[in-house]
C-alpha positions in Angstrom: 21.4 49.0 53.5 23.4 46.3 51.8 24.6 46.7 48.2 24.8 43.3 47.1 23.2 44.1 43.8 24.9 47.4 43.4 28.2 48.1 41.7 30.4 51.3 41.7 32.1 51.4 38.3 34.8 53.7 36.8 36.8 53.4 33.6 40.3 54.4 32.7 43.3 53.5 30.6 47.2 53.6 31.3 47.1 57.5 30.9 44.5 57.9 33.8 45.9 55.0 36.0 47.2 57.3 38.7 44.5 59.9 38.3 41.8 57.2 38.7 43.3 56.4 42.3 41.9 59.6 43.6 38.2 59.2 43.2 38.5 55.5 44.4 40.6 56.4 47.4 38.3 59.2 48.3 35.3 56.8 47.7 36.8 54.3 50.4 37.4 57.1 52.8 33.8 58.2 52.5 32.2 55.0 52.7 31.3 53.5 56.1 28.9 50.8 55.4 29.1 47.2 55.5 30.0 44.8 53.8 32.6 45.8 51.5 31.5 47.9 48.6 32.0 46.4 45.3 34.1 48.6 42.8 34.9 47.6 39.3 37.4 49.3 37.0 36.8 49.0 33.3 40.2 49.0 31.7 41.8 47.8 28.4 43.4 44.4 28.5 46.9 45.4 28.8 46.1 47.1 32.1 44.9 43.8 33.8 48.3 43.1 35.1 48.4 46.3 37.2 45.2 45.4 39.4 47.3 44.4 42.4 49.3 47.6 42.2 46.1 49.7 42.0 44.6 47.9 45.0 47.8 48.4 47.0 47.8 52.2 46.3 44.1 52.6 47.2 44.7 50.7 50.4 41.1 50.5 51.6 39.8 47.4 53.2 36.2 48.4 52.8 36.4 48.2 49.0 36.3 45.1 46.8 38.1 46.3 43.7 38.5 44.3 40.5 39.7 45.1 37.0 37.4 44.1 34.2 37.8 44.2 30.5 34.5 43.7 28.5 34.7 41.3 25.5 32.0 43.4 23.7 34.1 46.5 24.3 37.1 44.9 22.9 35.3 43.8 19.8 33.9 47.3 19.5 37.4 48.8 19.7 38.7 46.5 17.1 35.8 47.7 14.7 37.4 51.0 14.6 34.4 52.8 15.9 35.8 53.7 19.4 36.6 57.2 18.5 38.9 59.5 20.5 38.2 63.3 20.9 40.5 65.5 22.6 40.6 64.4 26.2 38.0 61.5 25.6 39.9 58.2 25.1 38.7 55.1 23.4 38.4 53.4 26.8 35.7 55.7 27.8 33.2 53.7 25.4 33.7 50.8 27.9 30.8 52.2 30.0 28.4 51.6 27.1 28.7 47.8 27.8 27.6 47.7 31.5 24.7 45.4 31.0 26.5 42.5 29.5 29.6 43.0 31.5 28.0 42.9 34.9 25.0 40.3 34.4 24.8 39.7 38.2 23.9 43.1 39.1 20.8 45.3 39.0 22.3 48.8 39.6 25.3 50.6 38.5 26.7 53.9 39.8 29.2 55.0 37.3 31.8 57.5 38.3 34.6 59.0 36.0 38.2 58.9 36.8 38.5 62.7 36.8 36.5 63.2 39.9 36.9 63.7 43.7 34.4 62.5 46.3 34.2 64.8 49.3 31.7 63.5 51.7 29.7 60.4 52.8 28.6 58.5 49.6 25.4 57.0 51.4 23.1 59.5 49.7 24.4 58.4 46.2 24.3 54.7 47.0 20.8 55.0 48.3 19.3 57.1 45.6 16.3 55.7 44.0 15.8 56.1 40.4 12.5 55.5 38.5 13.8 55.8 35.0 16.3 53.7 33.1 19.2 56.2 34.0 19.7 59.2 36.1 22.3 61.9 35.5 23.1 65.7 36.0 21.6 68.0 33.3 24.4 69.8 31.5 24.2 73.6 30.6 26.8 73.7 27.9 24.8 73.7 24.7 25.6 70.2 23.9 22.0 69.5 22.6 22.4 72.2 20.1 25.8 71.3 19.0 25.1 67.4 18.8 21.4 67.2 17.9 20.7 70.8 16.4 17.9 71.2 19.0 17.9 74.2 21.4 15.5 73.0 23.9 16.5 69.3 24.3 17.9 68.4 27.9 21.2 66.8 27.7 23.1 65.0 30.5 26.7 64.5 31.5 27.5 60.9 31.9 30.5 61.3 34.2 28.4 60.3 37.0 25.1 58.3 36.4 23.0 55.6 37.9 21.7 53.0 35.7 19.0 50.3 35.7 21.0 47.3 34.3 17.9 45.1 33.9 16.4 47.7 31.6 19.9 47.9 29.8 19.7 44.3 29.1 16.0 44.1 28.4 16.1 46.7 25.6 19.2 45.5 24.3 20.8 49.0 24.6 24.4 48.2 23.8 23.5 47.4 20.2 21.5 50.5 20.0 24.6 52.6 21.3 26.9 51.0 18.8 24.5 51.5 15.9 24.1 55.1 16.7 27.8 55.8 16.8 28.4 53.8 13.5 25.8 55.9 11.8 26.7 59.4 13.5 30.1 59.4 14.6 32.6 60.8 15.4 30.8 63.4 17.3 32.1 65.9 20.0 31.5 63.4 22.9 30.9 60.2 21.1 29.7 57.8 23.8 28.0 60.5 25.7 26.0 61.7 22.6 25.0 58.0 22.1 23.7 57.6 25.5 21.8 61.0 25.1 20.3 59.9 21.8 19.1 56.5 23.0 17.9 57.6 26.5 16.1 60.6 25.1 12.8 61.1 27.1 13.8 58.1 29.2 16.0 59.7 31.9 15.7 61.8 35.1 18.1 64.4 36.6 20.4 63.9 39.6 21.0 66.6 42.0 23.9 68.8 41.0 25.8 67.8 44.1 26.3 64.4 42.6 28.4 65.8 39.6 29.4 69.3 40.2 31.1 70.2 36.8 34.1 72.1 38.3 34.9 74.3 35.3 31.5 76.2 36.2 33.2 77.6 39.1 35.2 79.9 36.7 32.2 80.8 34.7 29.8 81.3 37.8 31.4 82.8 40.8 28.1 82.1 42.9 28.4 78.4 42.2 30.7 77.6 45.2 28.3 79.6 47.5 25.2 78.0 46.3 26.7 74.4 46.5 29.4 74.6 49.2 29.4 70.9 49.9 29.0 68.8 46.7 29.5 65.2 47.1 31.3 64.8 43.9 33.4 67.3 42.1 34.0 66.4 38.3 36.9 68.1 36.5 35.1 67.6 33.1 36.9 68.8 29.9 40.2 70.4 29.7 40.3 71.8 33.3 42.0 68.8 34.8 43.6 69.2 38.3 46.9 68.1 36.8 46.9 70.9 34.1 47.8 74.4 34.4 44.4 76.2 34.9 43.3 75.8 38.5 39.7 75.5 39.6 39.1 77.6 42.8 38.9 75.5 45.9 38.7 72.0 44.3 42.1 71.8 42.4 43.9 72.2 45.6 41.8 69.7 47.4 42.3 67.0 44.5 46.1 67.6 44.5 46.2 67.1 48.2 44.7 63.7 47.8 46.9 62.9 44.9 50.0 63.9 46.8 49.0 61.6 49.8 48.8 58.7 47.4 52.1 59.2 45.6 54.6 61.0 47.7 
C-alpha cells in the first residue's frame, strides 16, 4: 500500500532533540514499504536550523523527514495558554494543530518522542479507523482527576491515528484552544483537551500500538501477555534516560540511543 495521503508525525523541542532520534530511527528500521514514508517533526521555530543534523543522525533513506512549525501553534504559544506541566513541554501542544498544518493529507499517525518502535510498522500504517480519532485507553484514573467522572473512558495521545478531514471540517483546533483557555492548566493540558472534545467520538487502538512502559512495574504479567508490542511508550516520569529502569524496554531503548550517539 502507498501512503501518499498519510503522514507520520512527532513533536519535540530542544530538550528532546536527541531522544526523538530513537523513535524515528527505529521507525525507519522497521519500515520496508515503498515509496519513502513521509515523516514530519513539529518543532519550535528555533529548532528549524537543526533539520539537516537530525536527518543525518537518523540516516534512513526510506524516510522523508521535514521539520515544521505551525503558525497557529506559535500564535497559541504567544497567547500564554501553552501550559507546561512536569514532563509535558509547551511544544506538545503543537499536535493540536495537525489539521491546519498538514492541509494536503487525510490521515496522521502521531507518535510521541519518548517511544521505541520494535517491529514492522505496517499494521499501524494500514490500520483503518471509522471514528475521527483512535487511541489506546488509559487505565490511570485520568477521567476522574480531570473530569470528575469515574466511568468515562480516557485515551493516551502519545500514539493516535487521526482523520484530518474531520479535524478541519469540525474546526477542532479552535475547540481545543477554547477548552484549554476555559479549563487550564490541567494535569495533561492538551491530552485533556483532546479527550474533552473527542468524547464519545473515538475508538480504541490495540494496546500493542502504545504499550505504556511503566505498567510493567505495576503489572508483572504485562510483558508475558504482550511479549511483542509494536511501540513501547515511556510515558510520565519513567524515561529511559532517567534513573528508574523499566524491565526489558529501558535496555532496548538505551541500545538504540547508544548506536546513534557513540
